[in-house]
C-alpha positions as a printed Julia matrix, in Angstrom:
84×3 Matrix{Float64}:
 116.83  251.59  63.67
 114.54  252.69  66.51
 113.58  256.18  67.59
 116.3   258.05  69.52
 115.01  259.72  72.65
 117.86  260.2   75.12
 120.23  263.12  75.05
 123.17  260.72  74.86
 121.74  259.29  71.64
 120.86  262.65  70.05
 123.84  264.87  70.97
 126.39  263.22  68.63
 124.09  263.99  65.69
 123.79  267.73  66.36
 126.08  270.01  64.34
 128.79  272.01  66.05
 128.43  275.61  64.9
 131.51  277.83  64.86
 130.27  280.69  62.7
 127.06  282.45  61.74
 126.03  284.76  58.94
 124.63  288.17  59.78
 121.01  287.03  60.06
 121.96  284.08  62.27
 124.26  286.18  64.45
 121.54  288.77  64.98
 118.96  286.08  65.74
 121.36  284.37  68.15
 121.35  287.44  70.39
 117.7   288.27  69.82
 117.83  291.39  67.66
 117.18  292.41  64.06
 119.9   292.32  61.43
 119.77  296.12  61.07
 120.28  296.62  64.82
 123.09  294.06  64.74
 124.84  295.98  61.91
 124.56  299.16  63.99
 126.13  297.45  67.02
 128.95  296.06  64.85
 129.6   299.57  63.44
 129.65  300.93  67.01
 132.07  298.12  67.96
 129.64  296.86  70.62
 129.5   293.55  68.73
 132.52  291.87  67.13
 133.47  292.36  63.52
 133.05  289.4   61.2
 135.68  287.12  59.76
 135.87  286.75  55.97
 135.74  283.58  53.92
 135.71  284.07  50.15
 133.93  287.39  50.53
 131.35  286.08  52.98
 131.05  287.63  56.44
 130.99  285.09  59.27
 130.7   285.86  62.99
 132.51  283.64  65.48
 129.93  282.29  67.96
 132.4   282.47  70.88
 133.12  286.14  70.14
 129.39  286.84  69.88
 128.8   285.14  73.22
 131.59  287.15  74.88
 130.28  290.46  73.47
 126.74  289.61  74.58
 127.96  288.71  78.08
 129.81  292.06  78.25
 126.59  294.04  77.72
 125.27  295.74  80.83
 122.26  294.34  82.62
 119.17  296.51  82.68
 119.59  297.33  86.38
 123.34  298.1   86.28
 124.23  301.55  87.66
 126.21  302.42  84.54
 123.28  301.68  82.21
 121.67  304.57  80.38
 118.46  305.85  81.9
 116.1   308.77  81.37
 117.18  310.07  84.78
 120.69  310.66  83.42
 119.33  313.33  81.06
 118.12  315.63  83.84
């Protein structure tokens, strides 16, 4: 079997990921696990599902929560000017 180089050849071999553990979920949105736990507790990130006692985050719910976060330049975003 030769080396696969095209996307069409490689894509069927990639796993489809539906859920992530805490470390993976945090990494997926670019933050530490401790910050991720804080955001989950604040309900800014989704709560996990449970499977035999293991916490698993749905990647679609993570994506939706991430997309709902404000952009840095949004008017509603917190800023030091709001404290004055």
